[in-house]
N, C-alpha and C positions, 0 to 999 in steps of 0.2 A: 554404874550400870545396874538397873534394877532386876529383881528376880524374874519378872515377866519377860524381859528381853533375853535374859540368859536361858530361860526355859524355851523360848522360841528358837534360840540358836541351837540348843541341844536337839530339839525336835527336827530342825532343818538338817543338821548333821546326820541324825539317824535316818531320815528319809533319803538323803543323798547316798549314804552307805548302802541302804537297802536296794538301791537301783543296780548295784554291781553283783553279779552272780558269785564272785569270790567271797562275798560277805554273807552269803546264804548257805554256806556249806556246814553240814553237821560234822563237827570235829570228831565226834565219837565214831563216825562211820569210816574214818581214815584208818588205814591199817599199819602205817609206819610213821615214825618220827620224821622221816625224810619227806613224806607227803605233807605233814603239818608244816614243816619248815618251808616248803615250796609255796604253800598257800599263804603263809605269813609274809613271805617275800613279795608275792603278787599283791597282797592287800596293802603292803607298805608303799608300793609303787602307785597303786590306785589312790591312796590317801594323798599323795603328792599332787595329783591332778585335780583334786577337789578344791574349788575356790574357797569354801568356808574354812578349810584346814590349811590354807596357804600362810606362809610367814607374814605376808603383808596384812592379812586379816587378823591373825593371831596377835600381832604386835599392837593393834589398836586398843586392845584391852587384855592385860595379862591374866585375867580370870578365864579367858577363853581356852587356853591349853588344858586347864584342869577339867573344864566341862567337856571339851572334845575328847580327852583321854578317858573320862568316865563313861561316855557313851560308846567309845570304841572298845573299852574293856568288856562291856557287856556283849558286844557283837563278835569281837575277835581279840582275845587276850594277847596272843603272840605278836600280832602286828601293832597293837597299841603300845607295847613296850618299845618297839623299834621307832614308832612315830614319836613317842615321848622323848626318847633320848635324842633323836635327830632334831626335834624342834626346841624343846625346852632347854637342853644344855647349851646349845648353840646360841639361842636368843638370850638366855640369861647371862652367859659369859660376855657377849657383846654389849648388852645393856648395862651390865654392872661394872665392867672393867674397860670397856672400849671408849674410844673418843668419837667425836663427830665423824671423823674420817672412816671409822670402822662401821658405822651404821649402813653405809652403802653395801658392805659385804653381805648383809642380810638379804637385800634385794637380789644381789648378784648370785648368791648361793641358791636362792629360790628359782632363778632363771637358768641355773646350770652353768653360769659363767665361772671361769677359773682365773685366778690372779697369778 
C-alpha cells in the first residue's frame, strides 16, 4: 500500500469523523471527567458505525489501524484508545494465534453476533 493511498484513507477517516457532532466537541469546555467519559463512550460507538473503521476494512491492510488511530488521536484521544484496544488487540490475537475457524469470529464480532 503506497503513501498516497494511506494519505487518502487518513483524509477520508478525518472527513467522516468530522460529520459527527460528538467529534467536534472542545474537550476543554467540559466541566467534569464524567462528561469527558460520556463523550468518549459515544465517540467509540460512532466509530463502530463508520465503514472505514470496520474490522473488515481494517483487516485488508494492517497498516490501517495505525493510521486510523493516529487521526482519531488528533480528534478525540479518549475514544481513540478505546477504539485501538477493541480493534487492534482482538484482530492481532485472532490473526496471530487463531486458526481458519477463528477468522469468522472477526466478522461475527463486527456484526454483534455472539457465539
